[in-house]
N, C-alpha and C positions, 0 to 999 in steps of 0.2 A: 581718868587716865585713858588715853587711846591705846589701841593695840600697838601702834608704832612706838609710843612712849614706853610701853611694857618691854618690847624687844630691846630698845636702846638701853633701858635701865638694867636689864639682866645681862646684856653684853658687857656693859661697863663693870657690873658687879663681878663677872667672871674674868674680866680683863682679857677678853677675846677680841680679835680683829673680826671684821665682817666675814672674811674667808673662813676663819676658825669656827665662827658661829654657824655658818652654812654647813660645814662638815659635821658639826655636833648635831644639828637638827637632822641631817641626812641619816644619822645612825639611830635616831629616835624611833622611827616607824617607817614602814614601807610607803606611807603617804608622802614622805619627803625624800625618797631615794633619788629622785631626779632634780632635786632642788639646786638651782644655780645661784651663783653669787649675784648676778644681775637681778634675779627675782627677789632674793632676800633683801637686797639694797632698796628695791622699790617698796617692799613691805615696811622697812624701817623708816623710809622717807615719806610714808603715807601716800605714795603715788598710786598704789593699788593694794588690794587686800586679798589674802587667801580665802578659801572656802570656810564656812562655819566649822566644819569638821576639823580642818587643820588648825584653826585658831583654838578650838577647845583642847585639842591634844597638846598644843604648845602651852596653853595656860595650865593644864593639869601637870605637865612636866615642871613648870615653874612654881607650882603650888599657889597659884593666884586665886583670887576670889571670883569663882565662876559666875555666881549670881549677879554680882555688880556688872560684870562685862556683858553677860547675856541680856540684861535689861537695857543697858546704856549704849552698847555698840551698834552702829548702823551696818548690818552685814550686807554682803553682796546679794542682790535680789535673785530669786529663782522662781519663775512662774510655774514650772513643772512641779516643784515641791509644794508651792502654795496651793495649787489645784489638788494635789494628792491629799494634803491635810484637810482642805475644805470638803472633799468627798468623804473622808473619814469622819469629820465633824458632823456633816449632814446625816450620815447613817445613824450615828448615836443620838443625835438630836431627835430624829424621827422616832426611835424607840422610846426615848424618854417622854416625848409627847404622848405616845400611845399608852404607856404605863400610867402616866399622870392622869389621863382621861379615864382609863378602864379599871385601874386597880386601887387608886388611892382616894379618889374624890377630891374635894376642895380643901386645901390646907394653905391658908393665905400667908402665914408667917412661920414657915418651918425653921428650925434651928439647926445649923450645920456646925459640928464641933470636931476639932482635931484632938485626939487623945494621945498623950505621951507618958513617959515614965513618971512625970510629976502630976499627971492628971489622967490616970488610967480609967478606961470604961469598965465599971464594975458590975453592970447589969448584963453580964455576958449570957446569962440564961435566956434572955429575950432574943438573942441572935437567931436561934432556930425558927422562931415565929416569923421573923422578917424574911428568912430564907425560903420559907414554904411558898411564897408567891412566885418563886423562880425555878426551884429545883425540888426533886424528891430527896428529902432528908436521909432516907434509908440508903441512898447511894454513896453517902460520904461518911468517912470516919469523923466522929465528933469529939473534939477536945473538951475536956472538962472545963467548967467556968473558972475554977481556980487556976488551971493551967494557962488560960488566956490572960488572966490578970497578972500572973507571974511573968509571962513573956513581955507584957507591956512594961512592967516595972523595970525589967532588965534593958529596956530600950530596943529590944529585938523585934517586937510586934508593934505595928502602928494600926490603930483603928480610927476610922472616920465615921461619924454617925449623923443621921438625919432624924430629928424628932419633931413631933407636932408641938404646938404651943402647950398642950396638956401633958407632954412628957412621953407620949407613945413613941416607941422606936419604929420608924417607918421603913428605913433601909440603912444599910451600912456597907462599908467596904474596908479594905486594909491590905497589909502586906507583912511578910516576915523576911528578915535578912538572914541568909545562910552563907557560910564560907563557900567560896568558889569551888573548893576541893570536894564539896558534897553535892555538886550539881547533878551528877549522873544518878545518885541515889534518890534525889528529890524528884526528878522527872519520871523515873521508873515507879516510884512510890505513888505518885499522883494517879497513874494509870491503874494502880492496884488498890485504890481506896485510901491511901495515905498512911497506913499503919507503920510503914518503915521509917516515916519521918519522926515519929515520937521519940525514939531513943536519942536522936540527934538534938532535938529541941531542948531536952532537959539540961544540956550543957552549953547552950548557946549564950553568947555574950557579944556586946558590940565592940568591934575593933576598928580603929580609924586608919589602920595601915594594911590589914589583910584584905585582899580582893574579896568582894562579896557579891551575892546575887540577890536581887529583889524578887521574891516570889509573890505574885499578886493573885488575888481572886478577881474575876471580872467585875467591872464597876456595875453594881446592881442599879437598876433604873429608878428614877423618881421624877426628876425634872431637868431641864437644861441647866438651870442654876446649880443644881447638885452636881451634874456632870462636870461643869466648869470648875466648881470648888475642888472636886477630887483631882481633876487633871492638873490644876494649879499646884496642889500639894505634892503630887508625884514629881512634877518637874522641879519644884523647889527643893525637894529631898535629894534628887539626883545632882542638882547644882551645888548643894551644900555638902554632899558626901561623894567626893570624886573616887573613893575606893569602891563604890557600887559600879560594877563593870557591866552588868546586863540585867534585863528584866525578863522574867519567865511568867507566863500565865496560861491557864487552860481555857479553851473555848469548847462549847458543847454543840454549836451549830456550824454547819459548813459555810453558811453565808457570813457569819461574823468572822470566821477565820480568813475568808477571802478578803474582807475589808482590811484586816490587819496585814495580810500579805501585800496588798497594794500600797500600804503605808510604809512597808519596809521590814516587817516581821518575817521570820521564816519558821517552818515547821520542824520541831526537834523530834517529836515522836507522835504516833497516832495510836489510837486504841486498836489492839489486835486480838484480844481474847474475850471481848465482851459477849454476853448472851445476846442473841438476836441481832448481831452486828449488821447483817444484810438488811433486815427490816428497818433498823435505825437509819442506815444510809438512805434508804428510800424515803424516809420521813425528813431527810435533811439534817440528821443528827450524827455527829461523830466527835468523840473526845480527842482533841488535838492539843499538844503542848507547843506553844509559840514562844519565840525568843527574839530579842533585839538588843544590840549593845546600847549602853547608855549614850555613848557619843553619837551613834547613828540616829537614835531617837531625837536627841537634842539638836542635831545638825539640820533637821528639816526647817527650811526657811518659813514655811507657813506656820509651824508650831511656834517658832520664835516670835513672829509678828503677833500671833494670838496671845502669847504670854505677856508681851510688852503691853498690849491693849488691856489685858486683864489687870495687870499691876497698876496701870494708869487709872482704871475704874476704881480700884480699891482705895487709891489715894484721893479720889474726888470726894468732897464733902457731901454727906447725905442730905437730901432735902425733905 
């Protein structure tokens, strides 16, 4: 189904005229406050198309299948957004190449796995070992292994793992879904070691209607293929769960936060009470909490083109 078909189908369902549909969309969001009847008519007749952001907001409003549209709709090109995404990708590819060369050695056939409530990652005690390649464990509050398993079984925590052929956990990443109402507590807690998050997590459950926040840890490096696998899972999750309104993640280096800023993230909070803060800044270190809305992330044309290409590769028969 094309976007124009979608508009027409929902207008008929609502028994609206084009003028009434234009007014209804103008109430939906500030993005549409200047929407004219002429412009709407052109959308419906497939003469031209709105931006990806506007299309996504309309599809979310109509509760359409975002994943199908995102893969199959030819969106309006944007060279600026494509270049921004390619810079972002090149930065993370560089660091994945570096870690693959310096920290892991040769692993010809690593196994990437997505864990969910039906297939939780139960070897959570090994996570600290894979983390030590990247950060000082003593800096973080450590959830118990049982707690991680419980959160996975509730569908609140998602873990993605990368193992060697022999079953060694090489690296991992993941996220936790929080109610949007708890966002301020989460961001403040991250800057103070994470202890305030624990009482909230005990009662977390998945809601398909309540607005939620995806709190991610940074994607720990291994290889380009691993980074692509993780990014695909993040985008697929956002497309399949339109109640996830934004993504929050911490960065520990100023350079990495700059790359995210150029891509569209913004800084929510920065470390303000850490020991040796001045010395850390001189070393290029500063804990920052970054955020981006799901729609803003998905609206990047370069990301959309990459995602379509990745899905195409997945469907190609292996040789």
